[in-house]
OpenMM code with the backbone's topology and positions (N, CA, C; nanometers):
from openmm import Vec3, app, unit

residues = "UNK UNK UNK UNK UNK UNK UNK UNK UNK UNK UNK UNK UNK UNK UNK UNK UNK UNK UNK UNK UNK UNK UNK UNK UNK UNK UNK UNK UNK UNK UNK UNK UNK UNK UNK UNK UNK UNK UNK UNK UNK UNK UNK UNK UNK UNK UNK UNK UNK UNK UNK UNK UNK UNK UNK UNK UNK UNK UNK UNK UNK UNK UNK UNK UNK UNK UNK UNK UNK UNK UNK UNK UNK UNK UNK UNK UNK UNK UNK UNK UNK UNK UNK UNK UNK UNK UNK UNK UNK UNK UNK UNK UNK".split()
positions = [
    Vec3(0.0832, -0.1161, 0.0000),
    Vec3(0.0000, 0.0000, 0.0000),
    Vec3(0.0896, 0.1251, 0.0000),
    Vec3(0.0509, 0.2252, -0.0735),
    Vec3(0.1299, 0.3477, -0.0865),
    Vec3(0.0751, 0.4564, 0.0066),
    Vec3(0.1664, 0.5219, 0.0777),
    Vec3(0.1302, 0.6290, 0.1696),
    Vec3(0.2065, 0.7559, 0.1337),
    Vec3(0.1359, 0.8663, 0.1330),
    Vec3(0.1997, 0.9967, 0.1140),
    Vec3(0.2531, 1.0441, 0.2487),
    Vec3(0.3641, 1.1196, 0.2427),
    Vec3(0.4123, 1.1798, 0.3658),
    Vec3(0.4969, 1.3025, 0.3367),
    Vec3(0.5137, 1.3828, 0.4407),
    Vec3(0.6007, 1.4996, 0.4346),
    Vec3(0.7218, 1.4711, 0.5219),
    Vec3(0.8388, 1.5015, 0.4709),
    Vec3(0.9623, 1.4894, 0.5488),
    Vec3(1.0080, 1.6317, 0.5790),
    Vec3(1.0081, 1.6675, 0.7064),
    Vec3(1.0271, 1.8068, 0.7476),
    Vec3(1.1451, 1.8191, 0.8435),
    Vec3(1.2174, 1.9289, 0.8306),
    Vec3(1.3215, 1.9646, 0.9276),
    Vec3(1.2732, 2.0880, 1.0027),
    Vec3(1.2815, 2.0838, 1.1343),
    Vec3(1.2385, 2.1973, 1.2155),
    Vec3(1.3318, 2.2114, 1.3353),
    Vec3(1.3355, 2.3301, 1.3911),
    Vec3(1.4189, 2.3565, 1.5087),
    Vec3(1.3421, 2.3221, 1.6356),
    Vec3(1.4089, 2.2526, 1.7274),
    Vec3(1.3481, 2.2252, 1.8576),
    Vec3(1.3632, 2.3490, 1.9452),
    Vec3(1.3013, 2.3469, 2.0601),
    Vec3(1.3126, 2.4610, 2.1519),
    Vec3(1.4544, 2.4768, 2.2046),
    Vec3(1.5347, 2.3701, 2.1962),
    Vec3(1.6741, 2.3780, 2.2392),
    Vec3(1.7678, 2.4161, 2.1251),
    Vec3(1.7112, 2.4365, 2.0062),
    Vec3(1.7912, 2.4786, 1.8920),
    Vec3(1.8430, 2.3665, 1.8040),
    Vec3(1.8159, 2.2431, 1.8407),
    Vec3(1.8604, 2.1303, 1.7594),
    Vec3(1.7654, 2.1094, 1.6421),
    Vec3(1.8207, 2.0610, 1.5336),
    Vec3(1.7391, 2.0307, 1.4167),
    Vec3(1.6743, 1.8934, 1.4340),
    Vec3(1.5437, 1.8878, 1.4125),
    Vec3(1.4680, 1.7626, 1.4231),
    Vec3(1.4109, 1.7299, 1.2859),
    Vec3(1.4344, 1.6093, 1.2407),
    Vec3(1.3779, 1.5609, 1.1149),
    Vec3(1.2563, 1.4773, 1.1508),
    Vec3(1.1420, 1.5120, 1.0926),
    Vec3(1.0246, 1.4312, 1.1223),
    Vec3(0.9457, 1.3996, 0.9973),
    Vec3(0.8695, 1.2908, 1.0081),
    Vec3(0.7830, 1.2462, 0.8990),
    Vec3(0.6387, 1.2593, 0.9451),
    Vec3(0.5576, 1.3156, 0.8592),
    Vec3(0.4146, 1.3274, 0.8846),
    Vec3(0.3434, 1.2488, 0.7751),
    Vec3(0.2787, 1.1403, 0.8140),
    Vec3(0.2165, 1.0489, 0.7191),
    Vec3(0.0684, 1.0772, 0.7037),
    Vec3(0.0218, 1.0793, 0.5801),
    Vec3(-0.1206, 1.0902, 0.5507),
    Vec3(-0.1754, 0.9480, 0.5523),
    Vec3(-0.2145, 0.9028, 0.6716),
    Vec3(-0.2541, 0.7628, 0.6862),
    Vec3(-0.3556, 0.7485, 0.7986),
    Vec3(-0.4591, 0.6730, 0.7697),
    Vec3(-0.5657, 0.6486, 0.8667),
    Vec3(-0.5656, 0.5009, 0.9047),
    Vec3(-0.5663, 0.4706, 1.0343),
    Vec3(-0.5715, 0.3293, 1.0738),
    Vec3(-0.7071, 0.2680, 1.0404),
    Vec3(-0.7089, 0.1370, 1.0232),
    Vec3(-0.8347, 0.0676, 0.9943),
    Vec3(-0.9313, 0.0755, 1.1116),
    Vec3(-0.8775, 0.0706, 1.2328),
    Vec3(-0.9567, 0.0810, 1.3553),
    Vec3(-0.9057, 0.2022, 1.4314),
    Vec3(-0.9952, 0.2910, 1.4722),
    Vec3(-0.9545, 0.4165, 1.5359),
    Vec3(-0.9320, 0.4009, 1.6862),
    Vec3(-0.8256, 0.3283, 1.7197),
    Vec3(-0.7830, 0.3191, 1.8596),
    Vec3(-0.6381, 0.3654, 1.8670),
    Vec3(-0.5963, 0.4094, 1.9842),
    Vec3(-0.4580, 0.4546, 1.9982),
    Vec3(-0.3584, 0.3431, 1.9687),
    Vec3(-0.3917, 0.2201, 2.0071),
    Vec3(-0.2980, 0.1101, 1.9807),
    Vec3(-0.2835, 0.0852, 1.8305),
    Vec3(-0.3922, 0.0944, 1.7550),
    Vec3(-0.3849, 0.0766, 1.6094),
    Vec3(-0.3129, 0.1942, 1.5434),
    Vec3(-0.3373, 0.3148, 1.5930),
    Vec3(-0.2650, 0.4316, 1.5404),
    Vec3(-0.1156, 0.4147, 1.5631),
    Vec3(-0.0790, 0.3686, 1.6821),
    Vec3(0.0632, 0.3517, 1.7141),
    Vec3(0.1261, 0.2425, 1.6282),
    Vec3(0.0556, 0.1328, 1.6063),
    Vec3(0.1076, 0.0254, 1.5193),
    Vec3(0.1331, 0.0778, 1.3784),
    Vec3(0.0372, 0.1519, 1.3247),
    Vec3(0.0521, 0.2077, 1.1904),
    Vec3(0.1674, 0.3065, 1.1857),
    Vec3(0.1747, 0.3937, 1.2847),
    Vec3(0.2832, 0.4923, 1.2890),
    Vec3(0.4194, 0.4240, 1.2983),
    Vec3(0.4310, 0.3216, 1.3809),
    Vec3(0.5578, 0.2488, 1.3933),
    Vec3(0.5978, 0.1846, 1.2605),
    Vec3(0.5020, 0.1220, 1.1935),
    Vec3(0.5316, 0.0554, 1.0657),
    Vec3(0.5763, 0.1566, 0.9604),
    Vec3(0.5078, 0.2693, 0.9525),
    Vec3(0.5433, 0.3711, 0.8532),
    Vec3(0.6773, 0.4361, 0.8854),
    Vec3(0.7026, 0.4601, 1.0126),
    Vec3(0.8303, 0.5195, 1.0533),
    Vec3(0.9458, 0.4272, 1.0183),
    Vec3(0.9310, 0.2990, 1.0496),
    Vec3(1.0364, 0.2022, 1.0155),
    Vec3(1.0566, 0.1920, 0.8652),
    Vec3(0.9487, 0.1980, 0.7883),
    Vec3(0.9595, 0.1917, 0.6424),
    Vec3(1.0333, 0.3142, 0.5885),
    Vec3(1.0033, 0.4314, 0.6414),
    Vec3(1.0711, 0.5532, 0.5962),
    Vec3(1.2191, 0.5483, 0.6320),
    Vec3(1.2500, 0.5049, 0.7533),
    Vec3(1.3903, 0.4926, 0.7933),
    Vec3(1.4620, 0.3899, 0.7064),
    Vec3(1.3937, 0.2804, 0.6766),
    Vec3(1.4521, 0.1775, 0.5904),
    Vec3(1.4771, 0.2262, 0.4489),
    Vec3(1.3996, 0.3265, 0.4065),
    Vec3(1.4171, 0.3850, 0.2729),
    Vec3(1.5234, 0.4950, 0.2724),
    Vec3(1.5865, 0.5174, 0.3878),
    Vec3(1.6964, 0.6131, 0.3932),
    Vec3(1.6622, 0.7502, 0.4488),
    Vec3(1.5395, 0.7705, 0.4926),
    Vec3(1.5020, 0.8991, 0.5515),
    Vec3(1.5447, 0.9038, 0.6981),
    Vec3(1.5919, 1.0185, 0.7406),
    Vec3(1.6195, 1.0390, 0.8823),
    Vec3(1.4871, 1.0787, 0.9475),
    Vec3(1.4454, 1.0008, 1.0464),
    Vec3(1.3181, 1.0280, 1.1145),
    Vec3(1.3440, 1.0250, 1.2649),
    Vec3(1.3498, 1.1447, 1.3245),
    Vec3(1.3672, 1.1576, 1.4690),
    Vec3(1.2329, 1.1532, 1.5416),
    Vec3(1.1278, 1.1926, 1.4721),
    Vec3(0.9923, 1.1959, 1.5282),
    Vec3(0.8955, 1.1733, 1.4127),
    Vec3(0.7733, 1.1334, 1.4459),
    Vec3(0.6774, 1.1081, 1.3385),
    Vec3(0.5346, 1.1264, 1.3880),
    Vec3(0.4448, 1.1378, 1.2910),
    Vec3(0.3044, 1.1546, 1.3244),
    Vec3(0.2151, 1.1142, 1.2092),
    Vec3(0.0877, 1.0993, 1.2415),
    Vec3(-0.0157, 1.0697, 1.1425),
    Vec3(-0.1073, 1.1902, 1.1313),
    Vec3(-0.1569, 1.2138, 1.0124),
    Vec3(-0.2632, 1.3122, 0.9917),
    Vec3(-0.3627, 1.2479, 0.8959),
    Vec3(-0.4907, 1.2585, 0.9295),
    Vec3(-0.5928, 1.1978, 0.8440),
    Vec3(-0.7273, 1.2638, 0.8691),
    Vec3(-0.8151, 1.2457, 0.7719),
    Vec3(-0.9499, 1.3008, 0.7817),
    Vec3(-1.0482, 1.1890, 0.8132),
    Vec3(-1.1370, 1.2181, 0.9070),
    Vec3(-1.2411, 1.1227, 0.9432),
    Vec3(-1.3656, 1.2020, 0.9805),
    Vec3(-1.4765, 1.1711, 0.9188),
    Vec3(-1.6027, 1.2418, 0.9446),
    Vec3(-1.5870, 1.3933, 0.9256),
    Vec3(-1.5153, 1.4301, 0.8202),
    Vec3(-1.4942, 1.5709, 0.7823),
    Vec3(-1.4130, 1.6502, 0.8848),
    Vec3(-1.3378, 1.5806, 0.9703),
    Vec3(-1.2490, 1.6448, 1.0660),
    Vec3(-1.1076, 1.5946, 1.0439),
    Vec3(-1.0103, 1.6821, 1.0688),
    Vec3(-0.8695, 1.6442, 1.0588),
    Vec3(-0.8226, 1.5960, 1.1954),
    Vec3(-0.7610, 1.4783, 1.1969),
    Vec3(-0.7078, 1.4207, 1.3202),
    Vec3(-0.5569, 1.4068, 1.3079),
    Vec3(-0.4885, 1.4228, 1.4202),
    Vec3(-0.3442, 1.4035, 1.4256),
    Vec3(-0.3115, 1.3096, 1.5408),
    Vec3(-0.2000, 1.2402, 1.5258),
    Vec3(-0.1542, 1.1467, 1.6284),
    Vec3(-0.0045, 1.1331, 1.6123),
    Vec3(0.0680, 1.1249, 1.7233),
    Vec3(0.2101, 1.0992, 1.7114),
    Vec3(0.2932, 1.1606, 1.8209),
    Vec3(0.4188, 1.1797, 1.7866),
    Vec3(0.5172, 1.2332, 1.8792),
    Vec3(0.4767, 1.3740, 1.9244),
    Vec3(0.4946, 1.4061, 2.0519),
    Vec3(0.4593, 1.5399, 2.1009),
    Vec3(0.5254, 1.6539, 2.0228),
    Vec3(0.6485, 1.6346, 1.9759),
    Vec3(0.7153, 1.7392, 1.8982),
    Vec3(0.6376, 1.7677, 1.7700),
    Vec3(0.5934, 1.6632, 1.7035),
    Vec3(0.5189, 1.6789, 1.5778),
    Vec3(0.3840, 1.7457, 1.6040),
    Vec3(0.3142, 1.7021, 1.7071),
    Vec3(0.1841, 1.7605, 1.7390),
    Vec3(0.1976, 1.9084, 1.7760),
    Vec3(0.3024, 1.9432, 1.8496),
    Vec3(0.3264, 2.0834, 1.8838),
    Vec3(0.3570, 2.1648, 1.7586),
    Vec3(0.4375, 2.1084, 1.6680),
    Vec3(0.4673, 2.1749, 1.5417),
    Vec3(0.3385, 2.2039, 1.4651),
    Vec3(0.2477, 2.1060, 1.4607),
    Vec3(0.1235, 2.1219, 1.3853),
    Vec3(0.0290, 2.2238, 1.4489),
    Vec3(0.0393, 2.2450, 1.5787),
    Vec3(-0.0413, 2.3473, 1.6452),
    Vec3(0.0020, 2.4873, 1.6023),
    Vec3(0.1307, 2.5016, 1.5689),
    Vec3(0.1878, 2.6329, 1.5374),
    Vec3(0.2032, 2.6584, 1.3877),
    Vec3(0.1931, 2.5541, 1.3074),
    Vec3(0.2185, 2.5636, 1.1629),
    Vec3(0.1111, 2.4882, 1.0850),
    Vec3(0.1038, 2.5199, 0.9587),
    Vec3(0.0121, 2.4480, 0.8701),
    Vec3(0.0636, 2.3068, 0.8466),
    Vec3(-0.0273, 2.2196, 0.8070),
    Vec3(0.0142, 2.0848, 0.7693),
    Vec3(0.1006, 2.0973, 0.6444),
    Vec3(0.2228, 2.0431, 0.6484),
    Vec3(0.3104, 2.0555, 0.5313),
    Vec3(0.2589, 1.9741, 0.4131),
    Vec3(0.3027, 2.0129, 0.2958),
    Vec3(0.2650, 1.9419, 0.1726),
    Vec3(0.3226, 1.8010, 0.1751),
    Vec3(0.2433, 1.7065, 0.1327),
    Vec3(0.2859, 1.5673, 0.1241),
    Vec3(0.3603, 1.5497, -0.0078),
    Vec3(0.4919, 1.5557, -0.0013),
    Vec3(0.5742, 1.5569, -0.1229),
    Vec3(0.6428, 1.4236, -0.1499),
    Vec3(0.6374, 1.3314, -0.0553),
    Vec3(0.7039, 1.2024, -0.0707),
    Vec3(0.6002, 1.0911, -0.0546),
    Vec3(0.6386, 0.9708, -0.0907),
    Vec3(0.5517, 0.8561, -0.0716),
    Vec3(0.6375, 0.7351, -0.0396),
    Vec3(0.5717, 0.6386, 0.0229),
    Vec3(0.6409, 0.5147, 0.0576),
    Vec3(0.5443, 0.3984, 0.0403),
    Vec3(0.5962, 0.2870, -0.0062),
    Vec3(0.5153, 0.1656, -0.0197),
    Vec3(0.5421, 0.0753, 0.1000),
    Vec3(0.4337, 0.0270, 0.1593),
    Vec3(0.4430, -0.0633, 0.2744),
    Vec3(0.3551, -0.1840, 0.2454),
    Vec3(0.4115, -0.3013, 0.2664),
    Vec3(0.3367, -0.4256, 0.2403),
    Vec3(0.2308, -0.4499, 0.3447),
] * unit.nanometer
topology = app.Topology()
chain = topology.addChain("A")
for resn in residues:
    res = topology.addResidue(resn, chain)
    for name in ("N", "CA", "C"):
        topology.addAtom(name, app.Element.getBySymbol(name[0]), res)
């Protein structure tokens, strides 16, 4: 299955550069455990494809609402910034 994602570099509050992946992906079952399983699988796939991923998150639409899930750094970034463009994709079996 193919998933779109954004690979973003941002500054942490301590000034360090953080590379994160934001995946446009919705779990089959909307529970935190299923979201975490999906996020872990996508993060490992991105890292395996050569992307540096220090943090990651999911963004998806459900019932005409946008939902986010993931690392606190990513969620904080999304509170302060727009959702970045999904410019990359990855295939996951």
